[in-house]
N, C-alpha and C positions, 0 to 999 in steps of 0.2 A: 655717749651712745648707751641707751638703756637695754634691758634684757630683751624686750620685744623687738627692738631694732636689730639686735645681734642675731636673734632667732630667725627673723625675716631674711636678713642678709645671708646667714648660713644656709637656710633652706633653699633660697634661690640659687646660691652658689653650687649646692649639691646637684640641683636639677640641671644647671648649666653644664656641669662636669659630665653628668650622665648622658646628656644630649651629645656632647662632643665625643664621648666614648662610643656611643651608638653610631655616630657618623664615621668613626675610624674603624671600629672592629666589625661593623656590619658589612663591610665590603665596599667595592668601588661605587656601586650605585647608591648605597647609603651615604657615602662620602659626598657624592655629587648632590644629593638632595639636601643634606644638612648644611653643607657649606655654601651651596647655592642660595639657600634661604638666609643664611647669615650674611652673605654678600649683598643680597637685595635689601635686607634690613639696614645694613651698614651704609649703603649708598643713599637710602632714603634719609637716614639721620644726618648724614653729612650734608647733602644738598639742602635739606630743610634748615640746618644750622647756619651754613654760610650765606644763605639767601634769605634769612628771616626778616631782614630790614629792607629788602629790595623786591621788586617784581621780578618774575622769572623770564629772562630773555630766552633761555633754552629750557625746554620742558624737563622736569624732574623725571617724569614717566619715561621719556625717551632715553635719558641717561641711565636710569635703573635697568630698563629692558636691555639696553646695549651692553651694560656690564654683565648681566646674567647670560646673554647670548655669547659673549666672548668667553665667559667661564665654561659654558657648555661646549664651545668649539675647542677649547683646550682639552677637554675630556675626549672628544671625538678624535683629536689629533693623537693623543697618547694611546688611545685604543687602536689606532691605525685604521679607523673607519673612514674619515674624511680628512686628509692631510692639508687640504688647501682652504678649508673654511676659516681657519684661524686668521691667516693674513687677509683674506677677503673681508671678513667682518671688521677687523681693525681698520683697514684702509677705507672701507665703506663708512664707518663711523666718523673718521677724520674728514672725509670728503663732504659728508652731510654738514659737519660743523663749519667747514670752510664756505660751503654754499649758503649756510644761514647767515654768515657774516656779510655776505654780498646782498642777499635778498631781504633780510629783516631790517626794517627801518627803525632801528633802535640805537640810541647813542651809547648804550651800555652793552651792546651785543658781544664785544670783545671780552668784557669781564665775565659774561656768561660762558663764553667758550673756554676761558681760562679755568673757571670753576669746574666746568664739565670735564676737561682733560685731567685736571689735577685729581678730581675724585676717582677717576679710573686708575691713575698712576698710584694713588695713595691706598686704594682699597682693592680694586679688581686685580691689579698686577700682583700684589703679595699673595692673595688667596689663589690666584692661578698658579703662581710659583709653588704654593703649598701642595697643589695637586701634582706638579712635577716632582716635588720631593717625595710624595707618596709612591711614585714609580721608581724610587731608588732601589738598589744601589747604582743603577746605571744612569740615573737622572735623565730620564727621557726614554726608558725602555717601555715595554708593553705589559708589564706584570705589576699589579697593585701590591704594595707592601706597607702595612700600617706602622711598622716599627719606628722608622725615623721620625714620622709625624707625632707618634705617641711620645717619644723621647723629647721632642721639641715642646709639646704641651706640658709634660711633667716638669721639665726644667723651668718653664715659665711659671707654673703654679708654685713650685718650691721657692723660686726666687721672689715672687710677689708676696707669698705668705711670710717667709722669713724676714724680708725687708719691712713688711708692715708691722709684725709683732715686735721684732727687735728694735725697730725704729721708734715704735710707740713706747717701749719700755725704757730705753737708754739713749735714744736719739737726741743729741743736743746741737750738733753741727749741721746746718742746712746744706743740702746738696746743691740745688739751684733755686734759691729762695724766690726770685722774681717770677718763676714759672710755676713751681709746685712747692709751696711753703711747708707741706707736711713731710716731704721726703728728706731723709737725713743721710749723712755720710755713713753713720754707723749701720743704718738699715741696708744701705747699698752694699757695704762690705759683707754683712751677714748673709745677704741674699746670694752673693757669689760663693761664700764658704759652704753654705748648705747645699747649693746646687752642685758644687764640686763633689760633695759627699754623695749626692744622688747619682752623679755620673759614674762613681766607682761601683755603685750597685748595678747600674746598667752594664758596666764592663764585666761584672761577675756573671750576670744573667745572660748576657749576649756577647760571648767572647769572640764572635766572628769579627768584631771590630776591636782594635787595640785600646788599651787604657788611655794613651795620649789622644787618640781620636775622640773618645767620650769626654775627656776633660777639656779638650779644645772646644768641642761643641757646646759644653756647658758655659764656658767663658763667653763665647760668641753670643749665646742666647741671653745671658745676663746683661752684657754691655749694650747690645742693640735692642733688647727688649725694654730696658730702662729708657733708652733714647726714644723708642716708640711711645712709651707712656708719657714722657715729657713733651714730646711733639704734639700729642693729642691735647695735653693740658694747655699748650700754647695756642692751639686752634680754638679751644673753648674760651680762653681768656680774650683772644682777639674778637671772638663773636659774642663775648659777654654772656655766656651761658654757664650754668653750674654743671649740668650733665648733657650728654649728647642726646639722650632720650630717657624714657621711663619704662621701657619694656621689661627690665629685670628689677624687681623690687629690692631696694637696698643697694643696688649697684649702678643704676642708671640705665643707659641704653646698650645696645650691642657694641657700639664703638668703644664704650667705656670698659668693656670686657676684652676686646680684641686689640686694643691700642698697642700693647706690648708685642702681640703677635705680628702686627703689621710692620713693626720695626725690625723684628727678629728674622722673619722669613727670608727677605732678600739676602741678608747676611749669611744665613744658614745655607741657602742655595749656593751662594758663591763659595762658602767653606767646603761644601760637599764636592763641588767641581774641582777645587784646588786640591783637596785631600785625596780624592779618588782617581784623579787623572794625572797628577804631577808628583 
């Protein structure tokens, strides 16, 4: 990688981080706008990627709009504005898919339905859970709080950065070679260690939560963030594409930037429930 490529990658990465911080620190409406846009872009990349060699039995536009509507309904639910819209939209989406299987005269309609539902589970559900996390510490209250989501992103960025640089410098043992040849065991361990250090900083800055809480959160983010990264690599290998998209210069698409987030969010949500209520 030459200097120009490194500069492009670094510049795009900084812009991405600033957009994420704007979404988090700008308040709940800023969160809704930024992550709603990320959701729509991620769904578009996913459906385009998995269906690139087939005709579309289920409309991509329908799936993308459905995911965004579900995401907005989660916001309305958490704000206490409309508590019934969320289950109504989810059930309506599923009923439309079932009806399409009956009325569409396509031999591959079931494959389209599987792709459709999996895209929502893979992308819409984690980003919706991210919004639930932003309403912590009650995990489902009605007050927006950017701290737990900021910690989640910082831990992901520290883990990814440390794993990349340490792995590039001293990485000799492949983590899972058949899925991601560039990831090393050394980088994986370095990511965990540096993220643990970051968790101690958060524990010092925000003593409302204990040191074990922050350290446990860091470990969960590292483990499941890495799984999310590997899973997206598996999807790309299966679909025979290098990147999910080209929206972010030097990084690929939105999915290439949020792959670890998609794996970490469900695990973090479960961790918060277990830690705060048991």
